[in-house]
N, C-alpha and C positions, 0 to 999 in steps of 0.2 A: 651506346653506339654502334653499328657492326657496317660495314665494309657494302653494303646494299642499301645503307641508310644514303648514301651518296650518288645524288640524283643529278642528270644534266639541268637544263632550262624547261626541257621538251618532258621532262616526267619519266621516263624512261628509268628504268628501275638499271644499273650496270652492276651487275653478278664478275666481281673481280676476288679472284682467289688469293693471298697474294702466296708465298712460298717460303715455308720453313717456316709456316706462321707461330706453330709451337716451339719452335727453335728460338725463334728470335725474341719473343716473351720470354723464356727462361734465359736468354740471356741476357736481354736488356731490362730487367725486371720494375716493370712500369707499374707505378701506385699511383694517390691521388698526392698533388704538393710538388711532384717531380716536372720535373722541363724535360720537354724531346726533338728533338730534329728528327723529321726523316727530310733528309736531305736528297730523295728523288721521289717527290709525292704517285706520280703517275696518275694507279686508280685506288690511288687512299688508301689498300685494303690494309697495307700496313700501320697507315693514320690512324685507322679504325679499328683497330686491337690495341694501341693505344691509349686509345678515346678510351675508347671503355675501360678500363681500368685506371680510370683518372687522372690519367697525367695529361697535360701542357702540352697543344705539337705545337709547332712552327718547319711547317710544311712546303720546301723552296720547289720549284720544276719550274724550266723555260720554255715548256707544250703550252700553247695559248689555252687549246683542247683541253688539259690537264687543269689545267690556271680555272677558267671556266667553269669547269661540273664540278670542283672543289668548291670554288665561290658562292653555286649556284647552291650547293647543298647548307654552305655553312652549318655546318655542326659546332656545338659547344663544343669549348678549348681546344680549337683550330684557328690557328691564324696563316694566313695564305702567303708568300711571297716569291715572287714573279724575279729569274734567275737564275744561274749555275750555281747548284752545291759546294764547286772551287773555290766560293765567292763570299761561302755563308756566315764567315763574321765580318764585314762587313755588310753584307743583308740583316743580321741580325743585329748587330750597333745603330742599324735604324728606324729598329724596334727598341731601342733601350737595352739587349741582351747581352751580356760578355759570359757566361757562361752558365751552362748547362749541365744537365744528369745523365742524359744518354743521346745515341747518333747515329741513327739507322741511316747505311748508305744499298741501295740495292740499286748493282751498278748495269747500266747497258739499256735495252731497249725494252720500251713494255709492253706488257701484250695487249694494248687500247693501242700504241702506236705499230705494230706488226700484223694488226687485226683492221687496221685503214688499209685497205690496198690501196687509198690515192695517197700515200704517204711516202713511197715506194722503199719498204724495204725489205719486203717481199720478192724476188724470183719467178715465185708460184704466179700472181697476177701480172697480167699487163699495169699497169701504171706509170706516170713519170720519174726518169728516174731523180730522187730528190731527196732522201734521209736525211734530210736537218732536222732536229729537235726540235730548235728554235723555230724555224718555218723562219728564215732569216741566214743570210751568207751564202758563201760558197757552197753549191749544190752537190752530187754526188756527178751529174749529166756535165756539169762546168768542169769538173774535176778530168773523166774519161775523156772533152773532148777538147783539150788545150792542154794539160801535160802532158811532157812528152815519155817516152819509154823509157828510161833510165829512169823515171822519177817516180810511173806507172807501176813501174816492176817491185824497185823497193815496197812499193804502199804494201803490195798486192804480198811478198814477201815475209816485209816485219811486221806485217797487223794480221793478215791473213796466216802467215806459216806455211802457204804452198810452194814447194817447191817446181811447179810449174811456171814462176810468177815473169819470167823475162819472157817466156813461150805464148802467156794471155797477153801483157804488154804488148808485142809486136801484132796479135790479133787484133788488138783494142784496134794499132792505131793503122792496120791497114780494114778494116773494116770502117772508121770516123772517115777514111779519104772515099771514099764511097758518099755515104752518107752522115748525118749527125745522126751517134746513139743517144737515141732521148728518153726509151723506157727499158724497164726491168728488163723486159721478155727481151727485146733487141742484145742486150748485154749481158745475160744466161746463155739466149744460144749461142753468141761470140765464142762467150767462155767453154760451152761444153762443146764446141765445133775443135777448140785447143785443145782439147783431153785425148789423147788417141785410145782407140775402142773402148770409150764409155759405152754402157749401157742399161746399168739398173744401179740401186745405189744411194744411196749420197747424190745430191747434185753437185755435179763440181763447182758452177757459180759462188758456194754454201759459201767459200773461201773468200772470193771473187767482194761478195757483196759488205760479211763480215769487216773487209780490211776498209774497205769506202767509208760503211758510216763508223766504222773507228775513227779515219782521216774528218771526214768530213764535221765529226763534233768535237776533234780533239780528246779522244774519253777516255784516255792512258795518261793526258794532260791535265785532266779534271781531277781525275782519281788522286794520282801525286800531291796535287793543290790539296784538293777535299783532307785527306788524309791529316796533310798538316797543319790545315784548320781545325779537325776534329782535335788533335792535341793540345791546341791553344785553348779550345774552346770548353773542353769537360773539366768539371770539379774535382778533386782528390775522390775517387772513388767510383765516380761517374764511364759510363760504359759506354763502347763504341762497337759495330755488327755491321758486318760491310757480306753482301752476297755477290758475289758472283760468278759469270755462267761461262768465261772459257781461262786459258791456261796461262794466258799472259794480264790481266786483272787481277787472277787468283796470286803468280808470282808476283806483284809489285805489292799486292797487301802483304803475304807475306815477310817479305823482306823491311816493309816498313815495320812490320810492329817486331821483329826481331831486329831489329837498328834499333828502335825507340829508346829511349831514358827513362818515359816516362810512363807510358804503356803496357802492360804484362799482360801476352796471352795468354785467353783464359782455357782452347782449347792446343794441344799440340799438332794434332791432324783436323781439314778440315770438316762443320759437320754439313751431313750430306742428308738428303731426302729420304726415308725410309721406305720400302715397297709398296708397302698402300700407294704412298704421296707422289710415288713414280709411275703409279697402275691411272690412277685418275687425276694425271696431272703431268703430258708430258717433258710441260719445259720444268720441268724443279730436279727433271733427270741431271742434267749438267751444271743446277745450282747447288756452290759452295760459301758455305757462311763460316767465317772465324768473328772472332770477339781478344777484347782487349779490355783491360781495367783501367784508368790512371792511377799512377802510385806517387805517393811523395805528394808536395807542397805546389 
């Protein structure tokens, strides 16, 4: 099976190219008889490669669209589990699995979520200000319209690493006093106006959108919980591979692996995409892959 075999109910072929595909396979070493967890199923690109190598895969996702797409395809060897990968121990126990040979975590927003303009992850197109991966709970609109200036500044600074966080927070407060902030373009324009002298280059709203998305989905908390769960689920010799897309995530993974008594890092530095992949897949440019192997009993 290939990634393009995973099709939705409409029959539309989904062309999902997973980042660092060859590097992930080399790190995880899938083979017939081995059991893997793809904790972030998404478009199932990596899962397709694991299945093609003969492995059994338990794919976890909280996004209803990703779940429906994978269930409609129903490829041999894949069991789809609904939930957040931070709860993978309980999710796997529910189907009688207590140990696995390998775990993959491809952190952050998926290509399909970014490309679905209605989800509100992108500041480039007009859409409801949502950003919820599970499509439930508190939305980004709730945050920008209800949090006070100090809370907003803290989120933007901590998760977006934006030095103008307080200025942006004040601009958000001032704007919402005139009318609720309900769309992505509204928020992007507010942030852009808060940046002095911006004319071209990377849009200044990028960091604010990243911060809100991380906060709404508790992405860093989920990552910490997921790493801890992976450490206990892997059999001796089992392998963990984690793909991150910004420094906050990569720092958490690096520190966790270095501090673990049972996981031995497989590389000293993160693996990055080669020039050819970066040229053909822009989203691969910021991808960093770290891995580890379970040692001891």
